[in-house]
C-alpha positions in Angstrom: 0.0 0.0 0.1 1.5 3.8 -1.1 2.5 5.8 2.0 -0.2 7.2 3.9 -2.4 5.6 1.9 -4.1 3.4 5.0 -3.6 6.8 7.6 -4.8 9.2 4.9 -8.2 7.4 4.5 -8.8 6.8 8.2 -8.4 10.3 8.7 -10.3 11.2 5.9 -13.2 9.2 7.4 -12.4 10.8 10.8 -12.8 14.2 9.1 -16.4 13.3 7.7 -17.6 11.2 11.0 -16.5 14.8 12.8 -18.6 17.0 10.1 -21.5 14.7 10.9 -21.8 15.2 14.6 -21.3 18.4 14.4 -24.0 19.1 11.9 -25.8 16.4 13.9 -25.6 18.5 16.8 -26.2 21.8 15.2 -29.7 20.8 14.5 -30.2 20.8 18.3 -28.1 23.9 19.8 -28.9 26.6 20.6 -26.0 28.4 19.3 -25.0 31.7 20.7 -22.6 34.8 20.2 -21.3 34.4 23.8 -20.6 30.8 23.4 -18.6 30.5 20.1 -17.7 33.6 17.4 -18.3 31.0 14.5 -20.9 29.9 12.6 -22.3 26.8 13.2 -22.4 24.1 10.4 -25.5 23.4 8.3 -27.3 21.0 9.8 -27.8 17.7 7.8 -30.9 16.6 6.5 -32.2 13.8 8.5 -34.5 11.4 6.2 -36.8 8.4 8.1 -35.1 4.9 8.7 -36.0 2.5 5.5 -37.6 -0.8 7.2 -34.6 -2.9 7.1 -32.5 -0.5 9.2 -35.5 0.5 11.6 -35.4 -3.4 12.1 -31.8 -4.1 13.1 -31.8 -1.0 15.1 -35.1 -2.6 17.2 -32.7 -5.9 17.2 -29.8 -4.4 18.3 -31.3 -2.3 21.2 -33.0 -5.2 22.3 -29.9 -6.9 22.8 -26.6 -6.4 25.1 -23.5 -5.0 23.7 -24.8 -4.1 20.1 -23.6 -0.8 20.0 -21.9 -1.4 16.8 -25.3 -0.8 14.8 -25.6 2.3 16.4 -22.8 4.1 14.2 -22.7 7.9 15.0 -22.7 8.5 10.9 -25.3 6.5 9.8 -27.7 7.8 12.8 -26.8 11.4 12.2 -28.7 11.3 9.1 -32.0 9.2 10.2 -35.0 10.9 12.1 -35.1 8.2 14.8 -36.7 11.0 17.2 -40.2 9.8 17.3 -42.5 6.9 18.9 -42.3 3.3 17.1 -45.4 1.1 17.0 -43.3 -1.9 17.4 -41.8 -0.2 21.2 -45.4 0.4 21.9 -45.3 3.8 21.6 -41.8 4.3 22.9 -39.3 6.3 21.8 -35.6 4.3 20.0 -33.8 6.0 23.1 -36.5 5.4 25.9 -36.2 1.9 25.0 -32.6 1.8 25.2 -33.3 3.6 28.8 -35.5 0.8 30.0 -33.0 -1.8 29.3 -30.0 -0.4 30.9 -28.1 0.2 27.3 -25.9 2.6 28.5 -23.7 2.8 25.2 -26.7 2.9 23.2 -27.7 5.5 24.9 -24.8 7.3 24.5 -23.9 6.5 20.5 -27.9 7.8 19.9 -26.7 11.3 22.1 -23.7 11.9 20.0 -25.8 11.5 16.7 -27.6 14.4 17.8 -31.4 12.5 19.0 -33.5 14.9 20.4 -34.1 13.8 24.6 -37.0 15.8 25.2 -39.7 14.4 22.5 -42.5 12.4 24.0 -46.1 11.3 22.7 -47.7 13.2 25.3 -45.6 16.4 24.6 -46.7 20.0 25.7 -47.6 22.7 23.2 -45.2 23.8 20.9 -43.7 26.7 22.4 -43.3 25.1 25.9 -41.8 22.0 24.0 -39.2 24.3 22.3 -38.1 26.0 25.5 -37.4 22.3 27.1 -35.5 20.9 24.2 -33.5 24.5 24.4 -33.0 23.6 28.1 -32.0 20.0 27.8 -29.8 20.6 25.3 -27.9 23.1 27.5 -27.5 20.0 29.8 -26.5 17.9 27.0 -23.5 20.2 25.8 -22.5 21.0 29.0 -18.8 19.9 28.3 -20.0 17.1 31.3 -18.4 14.0 29.1 -20.5 11.5 27.5 -20.9 9.1 31.0 -22.1 12.0 32.6 -24.3 13.1 30.3 -25.8 9.6 29.4 -26.1 9.4 33.3 -28.5 12.3 33.0 -30.2 11.6 30.1 -31.2 8.3 31.7 -32.5 9.6 34.8 -34.7 11.8 33.7 -36.2 9.6 30.8 -36.2 7.2 33.7 -38.1 9.3 35.7 -40.7 9.9 32.0 -41.3 6.1 31.8 -41.7 6.1 35.8 -44.7 8.5 35.2 -46.7 6.9 32.6 -46.6 3.8 34.1 -48.3 5.5 37.6 -52.1 4.6 38.2 -52.8 7.8 40.3 -50.8 10.4 39.3 -53.0 12.9 41.2 -52.1 11.4 44.6 -48.8 12.5 44.1 -49.7 16.2 44.1 -47.8 18.9 42.4 -45.0 20.1 40.6 -42.3 20.3 42.7 -40.6 23.5 40.6 -43.8 25.4 39.1 -46.8 24.3 41.5 -49.0 22.8 38.7 -51.3 20.8 40.3 -51.9 18.3 37.7 -48.3 18.5 36.0 -48.5 17.8 31.9 -45.7 15.6 30.4 -44.5 15.2 34.1 -42.1 12.8 35.8 -42.1 10.6 38.9 -38.9 10.6 41.2 -37.3 7.7 42.4 -38.6 8.6 46.1 -42.2 7.9 45.0 -43.2 11.2 46.9 -42.7 13.7 43.9 -43.6 14.8 40.8 -42.5 17.7 38.5 -43.4 18.9 34.9 -40.4 17.7 32.4 -39.9 21.0 31.5 -39.0 22.1 34.9 -36.4 19.5 35.2 -34.7 20.0 32.4 -34.8 23.7 33.5 -33.8 22.8 36.6 -31.6 20.2 37.4 -31.3 20.4 40.4 -29.1 22.8 42.0 -28.1 25.1 39.4 -28.5 25.7 35.6 -26.3 25.3 32.8 -25.9 28.5 31.5 -24.3 28.3 27.5 -23.6 32.1 28.5 -21.0 31.0 30.2 -17.6 30.0 29.5 -16.7 26.6 28.9 -14.7 25.8 31.9 -17.3 27.4 34.2 -20.0 25.5 32.7 -18.1 22.2 33.5 -17.6 23.8 36.6 -21.8 23.8 37.0 -22.1 20.6 35.2 -20.6 19.5 38.7 -23.4 20.2 40.7 -25.9 19.4 38.8 -28.8 16.6 40.6 -31.3 15.1 38.0 -32.9 13.5 41.3 -35.4 14.8 43.8 -34.6 18.1 45.0 -37.1 18.0 47.7 -36.1 14.2 49.2 -32.5 13.7 50.5 -30.1 12.3 47.5 -29.4 9.1 49.3 -33.1 8.4 49.4 -33.6 9.5 45.4 -30.9 7.9 44.1 -30.3 4.4 42.3 -28.2 3.5 45.0 -25.0 5.3 47.6 -22.8 5.2 45.1 -24.2 7.8 42.4 -24.4 10.4 45.6 -21.7 12.5 45.2 -19.2 13.6 48.5 -19.3 17.0 50.0 -17.0 18.9 47.7 -15.8 21.0 50.7 -15.1 18.0 52.5 -13.7 15.6 50.0 -10.0 13.8 50.7 -8.1 11.2 48.6 -8.1 8.0 50.0 -5.2 5.4 49.3 -5.9 1.5 49.1 -5.3 -1.0 52.0 -1.7 -1.4 50.7 0.0 1.5 52.2 1.7 0.8 55.3 -0.3 1.9 58.5 -2.9 3.0 56.6 -6.6 3.6 56.6 -10.0 5.7 56.0 -10.0 6.6 59.8 -6.4 7.4 60.0 -6.8 9.9 56.1 -8.6 12.3 58.0 -5.6 13.1 60.4 -2.9 12.5 57.9 -0.4 16.3 57.6 -0.5 17.3 54.2 3.4 16.2 53.2 2.6 12.7 53.7 -0.5 12.9 51.4 2.3 14.7 49.1 4.7 12.1 49.8 2.5 8.9 49.1 0.8 10.6 46.3 4.6 11.6 44.9 5.4 7.6 45.2 2.9 6.2 43.2 3.9 9.1 40.7 7.2 8.3 40.5 6.8 4.4 39.2 4.9 5.3 36.8 5.7 5.1 33.0 7.3 7.1 30.9 6.4 5.4 27.8 2.4 4.8 27.5 1.0 1.1 27.9 -1.3 0.0 25.9 -4.8 1.4 26.6 -7.4 -0.7 28.2 -10.5 -1.3 26.4 -13.5 -0.3 28.6 -17.4 -1.0 28.1 -18.9 2.0 28.3 -20.8 2.8 31.0 -23.1 5.9 32.6 -21.9 7.4 35.6 -22.6 10.3 37.6 -19.4 13.1 37.3 -17.6 12.2 40.5 -17.2 8.9 39.7 -16.3 9.2 35.7 -14.0 11.7 36.8 -12.2 8.6 38.0 -11.8 7.0 34.9 -9.0 7.9 32.2 -6.1 9.4 34.7 -3.6 9.3 32.6 -0.8 6.3 31.6 2.4 8.1 31.4 3.7 11.3 34.0 3.2 13.8 31.4 -0.7 12.8 31.2 -1.0 12.9 35.1 -0.1 16.1 34.7 -2.0 18.0 32.0 -5.1 16.2 34.0 -4.0 18.1 36.7 -4.2 21.4 35.2 -7.7 20.9 33.8 -9.0 19.4 37.0 -7.4 22.9 38.7 -8.5 25.1 35.7 -12.0 23.9 36.3 -11.9 23.6 39.6 -12.9 19.8 39.6 -12.0 18.7 43.2 -13.5 14.9 42.2 -11.0 14.5 39.2 -8.5 16.3 42.0 -8.7 14.0 44.8 -9.0 10.4 42.3 -5.6 11.4 40.6 -4.0 12.3 44.4 -5.0 8.7 44.8 -3.3 6.8 41.9 -0.4 9.3 42.2 0.6 12.3 41.0 3.1 15.4 41.9 0.8 17.7 43.7 3.8 20.1 42.8 4.2 19.7 39.3 4.3 22.9 36.6 3.4 23.9 33.1 5.0 25.9 30.2 4.5 28.9 32.4 5.7 27.6 35.7 2.3 27.7 37.4 1.5 24.5 39.8 -2.3 23.5 40.2 -2.3 25.9 43.0 -2.0 28.7 41.4 -4.2 27.5 38.4 -7.6 26.9 40.7 -6.4 30.0 43.0 -6.5 32.0 39.7 -10.2 31.2 38.3 -11.7 31.3 42.3 -12.2 28.0 43.0 -12.4 27.8 46.5 -12.8 23.9 47.1 -10.2 23.1 44.6 -7.4 25.6 46.4 -8.8 23.6 50.0 -8.8 20.4 48.5 -4.8 20.9 47.1 -3.9 22.5 50.5 -4.8 19.8 52.9 -2.7 17.6 50.1 0.3 19.5 50.5 0.6 21.7 48.1 3.1 24.6 48.7 1.4 28.3 48.7 5.0 29.6 48.6 5.6 27.9 44.9 6.0 30.9 42.2 5.5 30.6 38.0 7.9 32.0 35.9 6.9 35.6 36.3 7.4 35.2 40.1 3.8 35.0 41.0 2.4 33.0 44.1 -1.3 31.0 44.2 -1.9 34.5 46.5 -0.7 36.8 44.1 -2.8 35.6 41.4 -6.3 35.3 43.8 -5.5 39.2 44.5 -4.5 40.2 41.2 -7.9 39.1 39.8 -10.3 39.1 42.4 -10.9 35.7 43.5 -12.2 36.4 46.5 -13.2 32.9 47.4 -9.7 31.7 46.5 -8.3 34.1 48.7 -10.4 33.4 51.8 -9.6 29.5 51.3 -6.0 30.8 51.3 -6.0 33.4 54.2 -8.1 31.0 56.3 -5.2 28.1 55.7 -2.1 30.6 56.4 -4.1 31.3 59.5 -3.5 27.4 60.6 0.0 27.3 60.5 2.4 28.0 63.0 5.4 30.0 62.2 7.7 26.9 62.7 5.3 25.3 60.1 5.6 28.0 58.1 9.4 28.3 57.8 9.6 25.0 57.0 7.4 25.2 54.1 9.3 28.0 52.9 12.6 26.1 52.5 11.6 23.2 51.5 9.5 24.9 48.2 12.8 26.9 47.9 14.7 24.5 47.5 12.3 22.5 45.1 11.6 25.6 43.5 14.5 25.2 40.3 13.9 27.4 37.9 10.6 29.1 38.7 12.0 30.7 42.0 11.5 34.2 42.0 13.4 36.9 40.2 14.2 40.2 41.1 14.3 41.3 37.4 10.6 40.1 36.5 9.5 42.0 40.1 11.2 44.8 38.6 9.6 44.8 35.2 6.2 44.5 36.9 6.5 47.5 39.1 7.1 49.2 35.9 4.2 48.1 33.9 2.2 49.0 36.8 2.8 52.3 36.1 2.6 52.6 32.6 -0.4 53.7 30.6 0.1 52.3 27.2 -1.7 54.6 24.3 -1.5 55.5 21.2 1.3 58.1 20.2 1.4 61.1 17.4 3.2 59.0 15.4 0.8 56.0 15.1 -0.1 54.5 11.5 -1.8 51.4 10.7 -1.2 49.4 7.5 -4.0 46.5 6.3 -1.8 44.2 4.2 -2.2 42.5 1.1 -4.6 38.9 1.6 -6.5 36.6 -0.4 -9.9 37.2 -1.1 -11.5 34.7 0.7 -10.1 35.9 4.0 -10.9 39.4 3.9 -13.1 38.0 7.5 -9.8 38.1 8.7 -8.0 40.5 7.8 -4.1 41.0 8.3 -2.8 44.4 9.9 0.6 45.9 11.1 0.3 48.6 13.1 3.3 51.3 14.4 3.9 53.3 17.1 0.8 52.3 19.0 3.3 51.5 22.4 4.9 54.1 24.4 8.9 53.0 24.7 8.8 52.9 28.5 6.4 50.1 27.9 8.4 48.3 25.0 11.2 48.5 27.4 10.0 47.0 30.6 8.7 44.0 28.1 12.0 43.5 26.8 13.3 43.2 30.0 11.1 40.7 31.8 11.2 38.5 28.7 15.1 38.6 28.9 15.3 37.5 32.9 12.6 35.2 32.4 14.0 31.7 32.8 14.9 29.9 29.4 12.7 26.8 28.7 14.6 24.9 25.5 11.5 23.0 24.3 10.9 24.0 20.5 8.2 25.1 18.3 6.6 23.2 16.0 2.4 22.6 17.0 1.3 23.7 14.3 0.0 22.4 11.2 2.7 21.4 9.1 5.7 22.4 11.1 9.1 21.6 11.7 12.7 22.6 13.4 12.9 26.1 14.5 15.7 28.1 16.4 13.4 30.1 18.7 13.2 29.6 22.5 9.9 29.4 23.9 9.5 31.3 27.5 5.8 31.2 28.6 4.5 33.4 30.9 0.6 33.3 32.5 -0.1 36.8 33.0 -1.4 36.8 36.6 -1.6 40.3 37.0 -3.4 41.2 34.3 -1.3 44.2 33.1 0.5 43.2 30.3 -3.0 41.8 29.0 -4.1 45.3 29.9 -1.6 47.1 27.9 -2.1 45.4 25.1 -5.9 45.8 24.9 -5.2 49.4 24.8 -3.2 49.3 22.1 -6.3 47.4 20.3 -8.3 49.6 21.0 -5.8 52.6 19.7 -5.4 50.6 16.3 -9.3 50.1 16.3 -9.5 54.4 16.7 -8.0 54.4 13.5 -9.9 51.9 11.6 -13.0 50.7 12.7 -12.8 47.7 10.8 -9.4 46.7 12.8 -10.8 43.1 14.4 -9.5 42.6 17.6 -9.9 43.6 21.5 -8.4 41.3 23.9 -5.4 38.7 24.4 -5.5 35.6 26.0 -3.5 36.0 29.4 -1.5 33.0 28.3 1.5 35.0 26.3 4.9 33.8 24.8 8.2 35.3 24.2 10.2 34.0 21.4 14.0 34.5 21.7 16.2 34.0 18.6 19.9 33.8 19.9 22.1 33.2 16.8 21.9 34.4 13.3 20.1 31.9 11.5 17.4 31.7 13.7 14.2 30.9 11.7 10.6 29.5 12.1 9.4 26.8 8.9 5.9 27.2 7.2 2.9 26.2 9.6 -0.1 27.4 10.8 -1.2 28.2 14.2 -4.1 27.0 16.4 -7.5 28.4 17.7 -7.6 28.4 21.7 -10.9 28.8 23.6 -10.3 31.8 26.6 -10.7 30.1 29.8 -13.1 33.4 31.1 -15.0 34.3 28.1 -15.1 31.6 26.0 -14.8 33.1 22.7 -12.1 31.2 20.3 -9.1 33.4 19.1 -9.3 34.2 15.7 -5.2 35.9 15.2 -2.4 35.6 16.2 -0.7 38.8 17.7 3.0 39.5 17.6 4.8 42.4 18.7 8.6 42.9 17.9 10.5 43.9 20.6 13.2 43.8 18.4 14.5 44.9 15.2 15.7 46.9 12.5 17.0 47.6 8.8 18.4 44.8 7.5 17.9 42.3 10.7 16.0 39.3 8.9 13.4 37.8 10.3 10.7 39.4 8.7 7.1 37.1 9.2 6.2 36.4 5.8 2.3 35.2 4.8 2.2 32.4 2.8 0.3 31.5 -0.7 0.0 27.8 -0.1 1.4 25.5 2.8 4.0 23.4 1.4 5.0 20.1 2.2 7.9 20.0 4.5 10.1 18.0 2.9 10.0 19.6 -0.5 10.8 22.7 1.7 13.4 21.2 3.8 15.1 19.9 0.6 15.1 23.5 -1.2 17.0 25.2 1.7 19.0 22.5 2.8 22.3 23.4 0.9 22.8 27.0 3.0 25.9 27.4 5.0 25.5 30.5 6.7 22.8 32.9 7.8 22.9 35.2 4.5 22.8 32.0 2.3 20.1 30.7 4.1 18.3 33.9 3.9 18.3 33.8 0.2 17.2 30.0 -0.4 14.2 31.0 1.9 13.1 33.7 -0.5 13.2 31.1 -3.4 11.5 28.4 -1.6 8.8 31.1 -0.7 8.4 31.1 -4.6 8.8 27.8 -5.7 7.1 25.8 -2.9 4.4 27.9 -1.1 3.2 29.6 -5.1 4.3 33.3 -3.5 3.7 35.5 -0.8 0.8 37.8 -0.2 3.0 40.2 2.3 5.4 40.4 4.8 5.8 42.1 8.2 9.7 43.5 8.5 10.8 43.6 12.4 10.8 47.0 13.8 10.8 47.5 17.5 6.8 48.3 18.7 5.3 47.1 15.6 2.6 45.3 16.2 1.3 42.3 13.8 -2.0 40.2 14.0 -2.9 38.0 11.1 -5.4 35.0 11.1 -4.8 31.2 12.9 -5.4 29.6 9.8 -3.1 32.0 7.1 0.1 29.8 6.4 3.4 31.9 7.6 7.1 31.7 7.8 9.8 33.5 9.9 12.7 34.3 7.9 16.3 33.6 9.2 17.5 36.4 11.5 20.8 38.2 9.7 21.4 39.6 13.3 20.4 38.4 16.4 19.3 38.2 19.2 15.8 38.9 18.0 12.9 39.0 20.3 9.2 39.4 19.9 6.2 38.7 22.0 3.4 36.1 20.5 -0.4 35.6 22.1 -3.9 34.6 21.0 -6.4 37.5 20.2 -9.8 37.5 19.3 
């Protein structure tokens, strides 16, 4: 088989499947400009299933472990929402719930089946409102296992309602007070009923507002309870294991194989001992991933679903720690600590899970991490500790937990922790230069100078919705000097770029920085406002707080052709559309131009074209030639110049020409 033939076919099928799933979900989703700033894909035309297909689906739902018949791509094109005569008026989804086939329920939901459809539906307006509210629960980033659990619980309550002989004896709806609920549900406690629309709309503790950022929605998803809101959870749950423990008092539990360990003693274990036990398990995890264990899909409540897929390597564990801390998922954090993790692991910006949780005001997560040995005086690359991030970002709840915790520590305990932390901080120890830069930035108000100029670069016709701009004179010199000093003082990470599509080797050193205080972000936002004042069509208004300084320390440093990836802002839920570059060094004949390409070339062809170069000047000349021969030419380019702001769409192919006069320092961020 030709090289890439099998993989290419598999990737094409995955792309078609992804498009069909997203299109199917578009038929249900209530898209909002606050959720995503991209137009949803068109919904496919869903046709009634042929008799033979319907018969196969019915046979599959009546048998165990026949989820394979429910192909998502096939189901997304079939209208299987309605009642089926062979199932005594039940829908296909209701029959799967009745038989307890959670795998089939998951497949149907992923294909876009409407869970609110029922024979005794309310009038159209109420039905539409119920569908929208149901969708908010379904797409709340809860994961397939939790989504299926919620759907099965509500539909099971619907089926229980239909089997009631004397519905009036159970009283009015527990939510709206309607004396005779229409299209109701009956809770497992056998004491209360509710309108199904009210059940979808309330879901226990809180509504899942789709106008919130995705990570905030996930935080609310942890608190969703679809059982009876009037009875104790233990009385209205299927079993006691489905009742989530109290997040405020949650603690990890180690198994009985640990020495001198039981659940009673764990409550009194010192934080350092919990961190030591978890780190001991973390240290024996293989660096090379093992074969994934194939598990039969099971619908689970959130606190149990988060105990699955905890990572096969240490790097996987670290990534899941960061994700759980950013969403405030205490159940995920507790599970990771139990199986083994590094409580004080660091991301590219030097942030620990405690600092991330404090920055996003997740009080329960901060409390759990502190109880399990997280260090308060650990700092990131910019010298920020958890309390600094919480205070700067007005995270009042997390700040209260931190202050309460520090009040419980004696002077001797605090001194010993500080010494331990300082000896293990490594590259993230506080740096006076970075702190001085922060003070300098805090005194500055960057704005438009009298010599500001803006230029719309030559772009392809089909990319006019995402124009490319070059802006000069928009930053004060003092602001640029402070940024340059900060970039030079932050610790160097020798991680190479190369994450974008088609990227390869680069000579840029990446220095990640988390703008915990918001000073850099506010300064750039002020400059973007100045650019919009010069050109009302300027598309950007804000940047992500995670920025990177790129340093080219030697002549000949370059960046091969590639495209960038869009990111989702944790606080606003908006998807970034543009890459933003601020040149902090540069001048005439210094090289390092950012070139916008007409086509993304094949990496090996481009590398072969530029391989004969022996010095920076010759490499620069060969890059010019390769732009024409391999990339079908260029649209435009931005010359490095101190203070120049350059923005371009993520999906635009581009490269950085070899540097002729090193060093070259730029600040890179994602903007929207």
